C-alpha positions in Angstrom: -23.7 63.2 99.5 -26.1 62.6 95.9 -29.0 61.5 95.9 -30.0 58.4 94.0 -32.0 58.5 90.3 -34.3 55.7 90.4 -34.4 55.9 86.3 -30.6 55.4 86.3 -30.8 52.7 88.6 -33.0 50.7 86.5 -30.9 51.5 83.7 -27.8 50.0 85.4 -30.2 46.9 86.5 -31.5 46.1 83.3 -27.6 46.5 81.7 -26.2 44.0 84.2 -29.0 41.9 83.6 -28.5 42.1 79.9 -24.9 41.5 80.4 -25.4 38.4 82.6 -28.1 36.6 80.1 -25.3 37.1 77.7 -22.3 35.6 79.2 -24.7 32.8 80.2 -25.9 32.1 76.3 -22.0 32.4 75.6 -21.5 29.6 78.3 -24.1 27.8 76.5 -26.7 27.7 79.7 -28.9 29.9 78.1 -31.0 32.9 79.6 -34.1 33.2 81.3 -35.8 32.1 78.6 -34.1 29.1 77.6 -36.7 26.8 78.0 -38.3 28.3 75.7 -35.5 27.4 73.0 -35.6 23.3 73.0 -35.0 20.6 74.9 -30.9 21.8 75.7 -32.3 24.4 77.5 -35.2 22.5 79.8 -34.2 21.5 83.7 -33.7 17.7 84.2 -35.6 16.4 87.6 -33.3 14.0 88.1 -29.9 16.2 88.4 -32.4 18.5 90.6 -33.3 16.2 92.9 -29.6 14.0 92.9 -28.1 17.7 93.7 -30.7 18.7 96.5 -30.1 15.2 98.5 -26.2 16.1 98.0 -27.0 19.0 99.9 -28.7 17.5 102.3 -25.9 15.3 102.7 -23.4 17.4 103.0 -25.4 19.3 105.8 -25.7 16.1 107.4 -22.3 15.5 107.5 -21.3 19.0 108.7 -23.9 18.8 111.9 -22.2 15.3 112.6 -18.7 16.8 112.2 -19.3 19.6 114.4 -21.1 17.5 116.9 -17.9 15.3 117.4 -15.8 18.0 117.6 -17.9 19.5 120.5 -18.1 16.3 122.3 -13.8 15.9 122.0 -13.6 19.4 123.6 -12.4 20.7 120.2 -15.4 23.5 120.5 -17.2 24.9 123.0 -19.8 27.0 120.7 -22.5 25.0 121.5 -24.9 27.0 119.7 -23.4 26.8 116.4 -23.7 23.0 117.2 -27.2 23.6 117.8 -28.0 25.7 114.4 -26.1 23.1 112.6 -28.2 20.3 113.7 -31.3 22.1 113.2 -30.1 23.2 109.9 -29.4 18.9 109.0 -32.8 18.1 111.1 -34.9 20.4 108.8 -33.5 19.4 105.4 -33.7 16.0 106.8 -37.2 16.6 107.4 -37.6 18.7 104.2 -36.9 15.7 102.1 -38.5 13.3 103.7 -42.0 15.3 103.0 -40.6 15.5 99.6 -40.3 11.9 99.1 -43.9 11.5 100.6 -45.4 13.4 98.3 -44.0 12.4 95.3 -45.2 8.7 96.4 -48.4 10.0 97.0 -48.2 11.1 93.4 -47.0 8.2 92.2 -49.8 6.8 93.8 -52.5 8.6 92.5 -51.0 8.2 88.7 -50.8 4.6 89.5 -54.6 4.1 90.8 -56.3 6.6 88.1 -58.1 4.6 85.3 -56.9 4.3 81.7 
């Protein structure tokens, strides 16, 4: 068995990261410093929230489907059913807490004296 050379490993990592950045730039998405490049590379808050909500909705749908399958007797794996339900519950609770924080921030901004 050969020993691992840390400097060679770091060089390989650096090379991979450089190639990844080049591929992202070629695809038009920018690299790590894309936000410095102007408005074209800035992330969209609305799109990020929409994406997160879609993921939570998908998890809720998956939990509902697997629960229904268990109730029909199609599956007997109660552990996977409970795990999926807990994932859906956690996603919903997180979404609820983010909403509460956003509303609180909105109220604080609206109550600021001008």
